[in-house]
N, C-alpha and C positions, 0 to 999 in steps of 0.2 A: 685561369680567367677569372676577372673578379668582375658581376657585372654592372659594382656601380662603379669601378675607372673606363667601360667601356662605353657611358653613359655621355654626353654633352647635353648642352642648351639647347644644341640643335635639331638630338635625334628626334625620329621619327616615331609617332605613335607615344609617347613618354609618358603618357598620364598613366596608362595602365602598367610601365615600369615601375616608375615610384608608390603606387601602393605597395608592391612589391617587396622593397626595401626595408630592410634594417634601419634605426636609428644609427646606427653607427656606419652603414653604405653610406645614408644619407648625409653626415656630417665628412665624406671622403669624397661628396661631389665638389667641382672646382666654382659653382655656382651656387648662389642662394636660394631655399626653396622654405615658402609658407605652405602648407598645406592649413585648409578649414575645411568645416564642416557647413549644411547647410544653413544652420544658423551663422554663420559665417565667423563661428569660435574657433581659434586658430585650435592645430590639434598637432601638428606636425611645420617644425623650424630648424634647419642647421645650421650643423656651427658655422661655418662658411657665411651664413647670413645675419645670422649671430652677432662676428665677430665685426663684419663691416658693418652693420647698424647700432653695435655698441647694447644690444639690448639682449641679455640672458632669457631662453629658454624659460626657469620659472616664470617669467614678468610677462612673456606672451603668449604661452599655451593658457589656451583655456578664454581669453581674452578674443572681444569683437573684433576684427583684423579691420574695420574700414571704420570704426568710432574711437576706439582703446589704442591699437598698435600704428596703425598706419594711415591717419585720417588723409593724408595726401594722397592719398588712392582712391577717397571716396567720390569719383567723381563718374560722367560718364564715358570716359575713354574706360575707365577699368572698372570698377566695382556695378556699375548700370551695364558694362558689357557679358558679366557674370550674372545679374539680375536676369537683361533679355532670355540670356541660353537654357536659365533654371526655367523660365516663364514658358518659351518654347519648347521644351525639352529635346532642345538640339543641344550638341556638339560645340564645342568652344579650342580653339587653337591658335591662340591670334599672337603676332609678338608686333610689338610697338616699342619705337624709342618712347625715351620718358625724361623725366628728371624730378628726381627725388627730394625732398627738402624740409623732411619733420626730422629736428635733432641735428641737422646736419647742415653743413654748406651744401648749398645745389649741387648735386652731380649727376651726370648724363648717365641714363643704364639701358640696357633694352630688358624688357618685361616682358616674357611667357603668359598668358593666361589659357590654364587649361581645364576644362571642366569636360564628364560626358555625362549626358544620360544614364538616372540610373544604380550613379555610385555617388556614394559619402561624402566623397572631398573632392574639391577644385583646389588650384596651387596658381600661386602669381610665383613663377620664379624670377631669378633677379640677373643678370649677365654685367659684371660692373667692366670685364676688359674689353674693354671695347677698340 
């Protein structure tokens, strides 16, 4: 049994499980994973997202997600939800329909936004297979 292959975009309580995965396990997931810290700097970025977005991990890691990596997510639908959850010390687990537009033609996706109080990482998951 492989922890990564048992996980899907819709797996319940996914935040804690993602935090336990190695980079190799993250890379085997069939959806994009972007993990970022309290300062919004990207600290996890899987191969699925790299291939789909055309951005390499060295180019993304350590960069601010909402300004340098994906400014198309810097709005009330995505960035503001993370900010509100952090301000309220509340958990966040929302799935939304979204259209990615940066550096590519518009692509319809589902985003899953994950945050848990008292943890150092938050996640944007990207499901492109709709």
